[in-house]
KEDREN-665964 format. One record per residue: y negated, z negated, x of N, C-alpha, C, O in turn; residue number from 1. Coordinates in pm, whole numbers. Last residue first. Layout:
N
+--------+--------+--------+--------+--------+--------+--------+--------+--------+--------+--------+--------+-----+
|   n.yy |   n.zz |   n.xx |  ca.yy |  ca.zz |  ca.xx |   c.yy |   c.zz |   c.xx |   o.yy |   o.zz |   o.xx |   i |
+--------+--------+--------+--------+--------+--------+--------+--------+--------+--------+--------+--------+-----+
|      Y |      Z |      X |      Y |      Z |      X |      Y |      Z |      X |      Y |      Z |      X | NUM |
...
+--------+--------+--------+--------+--------+--------+--------+--------+--------+--------+--------+--------+-----+
END
This chain:
117
+--------+--------+--------+--------+--------+--------+--------+--------+--------+--------+--------+--------+-----+
|   n.yy |   n.zz |   n.xx |  ca.yy |  ca.zz |  ca.xx |   c.yy |   c.zz |   c.xx |   o.yy |   o.zz |   o.xx |   i |
+--------+--------+--------+--------+--------+--------+--------+--------+--------+--------+--------+--------+-----+
|    232 |   2259 |   1781 |    370 |   2251 |   1825 |    383 |   2171 |   1954 |    494 |   2154 |   2005 | 117 |
|     -7 |   2106 |   1562 |     28 |   2174 |   1686 |    176 |   2159 |   1712 |    239 |   2061 |   1673 | 116 |
|   -265 |   1968 |   1418 |   -152 |   2050 |   1378 |   -117 |   2138 |   1498 |   -189 |   2232 |   1531 | 115 |
|   -414 |   1662 |   1375 |   -385 |   1765 |   1474 |   -257 |   1836 |   1433 |   -153 |   1774 |   1416 | 114 |
|   -664 |   1472 |   1241 |   -543 |   1547 |   1208 |   -528 |   1657 |   1310 |   -619 |   1738 |   1330 | 113 |
|   -829 |   1166 |   1255 |   -794 |   1289 |   1325 |   -663 |   1345 |   1273 |   -563 |   1273 |   1263 | 112 |
|  -1064 |   1042 |   1029 |   -930 |   1032 |   1082 |   -889 |   1168 |   1137 |   -911 |   1271 |   1075 | 111 |
|  -1361 |    860 |    957 |  -1295 |    980 |   1003 |  -1155 |    951 |   1055 |  -1132 |    847 |   1117 | 110 |
|  -1482 |    652 |    832 |  -1497 |    661 |    977 |  -1439 |    789 |   1035 |  -1464 |    822 |   1150 | 109 |
|  -1643 |    761 |    524 |  -1545 |    691 |    603 |  -1564 |    717 |    752 |  -1650 |    795 |    792 | 108 |
|  -1962 |    737 |    366 |  -1866 |    808 |    449 |  -1766 |    715 |    513 |  -1800 |    602 |    550 | 107 |
|  -2153 |    773 |     66 |  -2092 |    691 |    169 |  -1984 |    770 |    239 |  -1921 |    858 |    180 | 106 |
|  -2433 |    827 |   -135 |  -2328 |    886 |    -54 |  -2284 |    791 |     56 |  -2365 |    735 |    129 | 105 |
|  -2634 |    695 |   -286 |  -2547 |    794 |   -348 |  -2427 |    837 |   -266 |  -2326 |    880 |   -323 | 104 |
|  -2789 |    417 |   -417 |  -2742 |    479 |   -292 |  -2624 |    569 |   -323 |  -2525 |    523 |   -380 | 103 |
|  -2833 |    521 |   -763 |  -2853 |    430 |   -652 |  -2822 |    497 |   -520 |  -2827 |    620 |   -509 | 102 |
|  -2570 |    709 |   -925 |  -2700 |    644 |   -926 |  -2710 |    550 |   -807 |  -2608 |    504 |   -755 | 101 |
|  -2323 |    813 |   -887 |  -2409 |    884 |   -980 |  -2549 |    827 |   -985 |  -2639 |    888 |  -1042 | 100 |
|  -2198 |    823 |   -549 |  -2238 |    754 |   -671 |  -2319 |    847 |   -760 |  -2375 |    946 |   -714 |  99 |
|  -1933 |    941 |   -362 |  -2065 |    972 |   -414 |  -2087 |    895 |   -543 |  -2006 |    902 |   -636 |  98 |
|  -1759 |    907 |    -68 |  -1774 |    856 |   -203 |  -1917 |    882 |   -246 |  -2011 |    848 |   -174 |  97 |
|  -1540 |   1073 |    164 |  -1672 |   1043 |    108 |  -1659 |    986 |    -32 |  -1563 |   1013 |   -104 |  96 |
|  -1361 |   1095 |    471 |  -1365 |   1060 |    330 |  -1509 |   1035 |    287 |  -1590 |    983 |    363 |  95 |
|  -1312 |   1339 |    702 |  -1402 |   1232 |    664 |  -1399 |   1212 |    513 |  -1431 |   1303 |    437 |  94 |
|  -1107 |   1446 |    958 |  -1125 |   1443 |    814 |  -1204 |   1318 |    776 |  -1167 |   1206 |    812 |  93 |
|  -1122 |   1654 |   1227 |  -1146 |   1518 |   1184 |  -1179 |   1522 |   1036 |  -1270 |   1595 |    994 |  92 |
|   -860 |   1899 |   1263 |   -998 |   1858 |   1240 |  -1002 |   1707 |   1225 |   -899 |   1641 |   1212 |  91 |
|   -644 |   2153 |   1196 |   -681 |   2055 |   1298 |   -829 |   2024 |   1286 |   -914 |   2112 |   1299 |  90 |
|   -589 |   2360 |   1029 |   -616 |   2231 |    969 |   -652 |   2123 |   1068 |   -686 |   2012 |   1028 |  89 |
|   -513 |   2574 |   1182 |   -652 |   2567 |   1139 |   -689 |   2439 |   1068 |   -807 |   2411 |   1049 |  88 |
|   -235 |   2538 |   1198 |   -320 |   2497 |   1311 |   -468 |   2488 |   1275 |   -540 |   2406 |   1331 |  87 |
|   -136 |   2404 |    877 |   -155 |   2513 |    970 |   -242 |   2467 |   1086 |   -315 |   2369 |   1073 |  86 |
|     96 |   2243 |    662 |    -21 |   2239 |    748 |    -18 |   2352 |    849 |     87 |   2391 |    900 |  85 |
|    239 |   2206 |    419 |    238 |   2333 |    491 |    115 |   2343 |    580 |     39 |   2441 |    574 |  84 |
|     24 |   1965 |    258 |    152 |   2029 |    283 |    133 |   2162 |    354 |     26 |   2222 |    349 |  83 |
|   -135 |   1678 |    211 |   -152 |   1802 |    284 |    -14 |   1855 |    320 |     57 |   1797 |    403 |  82 |
|   -284 |   1482 |    -20 |   -154 |   1527 |     24 |   -170 |   1665 |     84 |   -213 |   1759 |     17 |  81 |
|   -510 |   1244 |    -19 |   -505 |   1388 |      5 |   -368 |   1420 |     62 |   -339 |   1390 |    178 |  80 |
|   -629 |    994 |   -239 |   -528 |   1046 |   -149 |   -545 |   1196 |   -135 |   -587 |   1265 |   -228 |  79 |
|   -827 |    705 |   -292 |   -807 |    847 |   -313 |   -713 |    897 |   -204 |   -716 |    849 |    -91 |  78 |
|   -860 |    390 |   -450 |   -809 |    470 |   -340 |   -794 |    616 |   -382 |   -753 |    645 |   -495 |  77 |
|   -870 |    165 |   -613 |   -992 |    221 |   -555 |   -960 |    308 |   -434 |  -1026 |    299 |   -330 |  76 |
|   -652 |     88 |   -750 |   -655 |     52 |   -609 |   -782 |     99 |   -539 |   -799 |     77 |   -420 |  75 |
|   -709 |    194 |   -998 |   -679 |     51 |   -988 |   -685 |      2 |   -845 |   -720 |   -114 |   -820 |  74 |
|   -731 |    467 |   -945 |   -852 |    390 |   -972 |   -828 |    239 |   -962 |   -918 |    164 |   -923 |  73 |
|   -612 |    673 |   -740 |   -557 |    555 |   -803 |   -676 |    462 |   -826 |   -715 |    387 |   -736 |  72 |
|   -618 |   1030 |   -727 |   -686 |    900 |   -724 |   -601 |    794 |   -791 |   -528 |    821 |   -887 |  71 |
|   -571 |   1325 |   -523 |   -541 |   1239 |   -637 |   -609 |   1105 |   -618 |   -653 |   1070 |   -508 |  70 |
|   -539 |   1657 |   -410 |   -615 |   1533 |   -410 |   -581 |   1455 |   -536 |   -565 |   1513 |   -644 |  69 |
|   -338 |   1863 |   -218 |   -357 |   1804 |   -350 |   -431 |   1672 |   -335 |   -391 |   1586 |   -258 |  68 |
|   -287 |   2173 |    -50 |   -340 |   2037 |    -51 |   -358 |   1991 |   -195 |   -389 |   2071 |   -283 |  67 |
|   -184 |   2422 |   -117 |   -118 |   2343 |    -14 |   -162 |   2198 |    -14 |    -83 |   2109 |     19 |  66 |
|   -336 |   2543 |   -311 |   -193 |   2561 |   -317 |   -116 |   2481 |   -216 |      7 |   2471 |   -226 |  65 |
|   -611 |   2575 |    -96 |   -559 |   2582 |   -232 |   -411 |   2615 |   -230 |   -366 |   2704 |   -158 |  64 |
|   -725 |   2589 |    151 |   -622 |   2488 |    130 |   -562 |   2491 |     -9 |   -469 |   2415 |    -37 |  63 |
|   -921 |   2783 |    156 |   -821 |   2786 |    261 |   -707 |   2687 |    239 |   -602 |   2700 |    303 |  62 |
|  -1100 |   2719 |    -45 |  -1007 |   2829 |    -65 |   -893 |   2827 |     36 |   -780 |   2865 |      4 |  61 |
|  -1127 |   2371 |   -104 |  -1160 |   2486 |    -23 |  -1056 |   2595 |    -45 |   -938 |   2566 |    -62 |  60 |
|  -1122 |   2253 |   -440 |  -1063 |   2267 |   -308 |  -1126 |   2383 |   -235 |  -1173 |   2480 |   -295 |  59 |
|  -1173 |   2010 |   -699 |  -1199 |   2138 |   -636 |  -1151 |   2135 |   -492 |  -1140 |   2028 |   -431 |  58 |
|  -1117 |   1857 |  -1018 |  -1092 |   1870 |   -875 |  -1141 |   2005 |   -827 |  -1149 |   2101 |   -903 |  57 |
|  -1189 |   1617 |  -1275 |  -1190 |   1752 |  -1221 |  -1169 |   1749 |  -1071 |  -1200 |   1650 |  -1004 |  56 |
|  -1207 |   1357 |  -1366 |  -1075 |   1413 |  -1340 |  -1074 |   1555 |  -1288 |   -967 |   1608 |  -1258 |  55 |
|  -1440 |   1218 |  -1389 |  -1389 |   1284 |  -1508 |  -1257 |   1355 |  -1489 |  -1201 |   1407 |  -1585 |  54 |
|  -1496 |   1147 |  -1132 |  -1449 |   1042 |  -1222 |  -1396 |   1099 |  -1353 |  -1315 |   1035 |  -1420 |  53 |
|  -1369 |   1418 |   -928 |  -1472 |   1343 |   -998 |  -1410 |   1236 |  -1086 |  -1290 |   1235 |  -1112 |  52 |
|  -1270 |   1513 |   -603 |  -1232 |   1481 |   -739 |  -1339 |   1394 |   -802 |  -1394 |   1306 |   -736 |  51 |
|  -1231 |   1756 |   -343 |  -1304 |   1651 |   -411 |  -1251 |   1632 |   -552 |  -1194 |   1723 |   -611 |  50 |
|  -1166 |   1892 |    -22 |  -1123 |   1863 |   -158 |  -1207 |   1751 |   -214 |  -1251 |   1661 |   -142 |  49 |
|  -1326 |   1991 |    193 |  -1185 |   2022 |    180 |  -1139 |   2007 |     36 |  -1080 |   2098 |    -21 |  48 |
|  -1633 |   2109 |    304 |  -1564 |   2037 |    198 |  -1420 |   2085 |    190 |  -1394 |   2205 |    181 |  47 |
|  -1699 |   2105 |    655 |  -1676 |   2174 |    530 |  -1605 |   2085 |    431 |  -1527 |   1997 |    468 |  46 |
|  -1902 |   2107 |    942 |  -1828 |   2029 |    846 |  -1818 |   2106 |    714 |  -1915 |   2164 |    668 |  45 |
|  -1867 |   2386 |   1167 |  -1943 |   2297 |   1083 |  -1851 |   2219 |    989 |  -1738 |   2260 |    961 |  44 |
|  -1681 |   2397 |   1479 |  -1718 |   2445 |   1347 |  -1800 |   2341 |   1272 |  -1802 |   2223 |   1309 |  43 |
|  -1580 |   2294 |   1716 |  -1670 |   2407 |   1723 |  -1719 |   2459 |   1590 |  -1793 |   2558 |   1587 |  42 |
|  -1297 |   2159 |   1562 |  -1369 |   2181 |   1688 |  -1452 |   2308 |   1684 |  -1402 |   2416 |   1653 |  41 |
|  -1372 |   2082 |   1216 |  -1285 |   2133 |   1320 |  -1365 |   2155 |   1448 |  -1488 |   2169 |   1442 |  40 |
|  -1417 |   1848 |    986 |  -1491 |   1917 |   1090 |  -1395 |   1952 |   1201 |  -1342 |   1866 |   1271 |  39 |
|  -1404 |   1798 |    633 |  -1343 |   1802 |    764 |  -1431 |   1880 |    859 |  -1509 |   1966 |    818 |  38 |
|  -1436 |   1581 |    349 |  -1482 |   1689 |    432 |  -1401 |   1687 |    562 |  -1337 |   1587 |    595 |  37 |
|  -1279 |   1457 |     59 |  -1282 |   1474 |    205 |  -1358 |   1597 |    245 |  -1346 |   1703 |    185 |  36 |
|  -1366 |   1231 |   -209 |  -1290 |   1339 |   -149 |  -1302 |   1339 |      1 |  -1332 |   1237 |     63 |  35 |
|  -1512 |   1141 |   -522 |  -1458 |   1107 |   -392 |  -1381 |   1227 |   -339 |  -1337 |   1313 |   -415 |  34 |
|  -1778 |   1087 |   -755 |  -1678 |   1171 |   -692 |  -1632 |   1108 |   -561 |  -1705 |   1031 |   -499 |  33 |
|  -1912 |    876 |   -889 |  -1908 |   1010 |   -946 |  -1795 |   1093 |   -887 |  -1723 |   1161 |   -960 |  32 |
|  -1921 |    543 |   -965 |  -1862 |    642 |   -877 |  -1854 |    775 |   -949 |  -1797 |    785 |  -1058 |  31 |
|  -2032 |    306 |  -1063 |  -2100 |    434 |  -1084 |  -2051 |    540 |   -985 |  -2130 |    616 |   -930 |  30 |
|  -1913 |     92 |   -803 |  -1950 |    117 |   -941 |  -2025 |    250 |   -946 |  -2075 |    298 |   -844 |  29 |
|  -1839 |   -124 |   -570 |  -1784 |      0 |   -623 |  -1818 |      9 |   -772 |  -1757 |    -60 |   -854 |  28 |
|  -1927 |   -276 |   -322 |  -1996 |   -259 |   -449 |  -1957 |   -126 |   -511 |  -2032 |    -28 |   -506 |  27 |
|  -1612 |   -306 |   -166 |  -1751 |   -344 |   -174 |  -1806 |   -325 |   -314 |  -1739 |   -356 |   -412 |  26 |
|  -1401 |    -24 |    -84 |  -1425 |   -164 |   -114 |  -1574 |   -191 |   -114 |  -1652 |   -109 |    -67 |  25 |
|  -1158 |    235 |    -90 |  -1297 |    191 |   -106 |  -1302 |     43 |   -139 |  -1217 |     -9 |   -212 |  24 |
|   -943 |    413 |    111 |   -957 |    295 |     27 |  -1102 |    248 |     28 |  -1160 |    226 |    134 |  23 |
|   -778 |    697 |    146 |   -913 |    645 |    162 |   -932 |    534 |     62 |   -937 |    558 |    -59 |  22 |
|   -517 |    868 |    314 |   -561 |    770 |    216 |   -702 |    727 |    249 |   -741 |    721 |    365 |  21 |
|   -328 |   1165 |    359 |   -442 |   1082 |    393 |   -474 |    987 |    278 |   -460 |   1022 |    161 |  20 |
|    -20 |   1272 |    450 |    -96 |   1222 |    337 |   -205 |   1129 |    388 |   -178 |   1027 |    451 |  19 |
|    119 |   1572 |    583 |     58 |   1442 |    600 |     -6 |   1401 |    470 |    -43 |   1486 |    388 |  18 |
|    371 |   1802 |    691 |    289 |   1739 |    588 |    234 |   1607 |    636 |    295 |   1538 |    719 |  17 |
|    434 |   2119 |    859 |    458 |   1981 |    822 |    357 |   1929 |    723 |    269 |   2002 |    677 |  16 |
|    352 |   2365 |    942 |    445 |   2358 |    831 |    475 |   2218 |    784 |    536 |   2200 |    678 |  15 |
|    314 |   2264 |   1278 |    284 |   2360 |   1172 |    394 |   2362 |   1067 |    513 |   2361 |   1099 |  14 |
|    356 |   1906 |   1324 |    386 |   2045 |   1357 |    342 |   2138 |   1245 |    333 |   2097 |   1130 |  13 |
|    104 |   1658 |   1372 |    212 |   1715 |   1292 |    233 |   1860 |   1335 |    139 |   1927 |   1377 |  12 |
|    -57 |   1357 |   1442 |    -10 |   1485 |   1495 |    109 |   1533 |   1414 |    203 |   1458 |   1390 |  11 |
|   -285 |   1205 |   1206 |   -191 |   1207 |   1316 |   -160 |   1347 |   1360 |   -227 |   1443 |   1322 |  10 |
|   -389 |    998 |    925 |   -398 |   1109 |   1018 |   -295 |   1099 |   1128 |   -226 |    997 |   1142 |   9 |
|   -379 |    767 |    774 |   -281 |    871 |    750 |   -288 |    991 |    842 |   -201 |   1078 |    836 |   8 |
|   -690 |    636 |    647 |   -565 |    625 |    721 |   -480 |    747 |    693 |   -507 |    822 |    598 |   7 |
|  -1016 |    494 |    608 |   -924 |    606 |    605 |   -800 |    575 |    688 |   -804 |    500 |    785 |   6 |
|  -1222 |    310 |    415 |  -1129 |    299 |    525 |  -1023 |    407 |    510 |   -951 |    410 |    411 |   5 |
|  -1546 |    255 |    327 |  -1436 |    348 |    309 |  -1349 |    342 |    434 |  -1396 |    368 |    544 |   4 |
|  -1760 |     35 |    158 |  -1686 |     65 |    279 |  -1568 |    154 |    245 |  -1499 |    131 |    146 |   3 |
|  -2077 |      3 |     21 |  -1942 |     52 |      2 |  -1883 |     79 |    139 |  -1947 |    139 |    225 |   2 |
|  -2326 |   -227 |    -89 |  -2262 |   -149 |     15 |  -2120 |   -112 |    -25 |  -2052 |   -186 |    -95 |   1 |
+--------+--------+--------+--------+--------+--------+--------+--------+--------+--------+--------+--------+-----+
END
């Protein structure tokens, strides 16, 4: 089993910044990718950012240039630095971990991000 604990969400004004953290614990091996999806009110869940064990990253077009995903493998933690937040960033952000073998996908509990004046 893998457990993912998210932190860092909250209320921020437009143009502000937040950093999300996702710490993995348990049977951590054969990790292929980690990252975040988000689900905004009334919308489907979408991939925000992901990073693979090989170091590649990808981002939703809407966040490119503003969000940065990074990993600290020693801490089994992935981070999402969110700068210049916009109201459209309001959503619940869900961390995920994908294995390359075995049980393949794990989810965090979600953390609320609200971008509002």
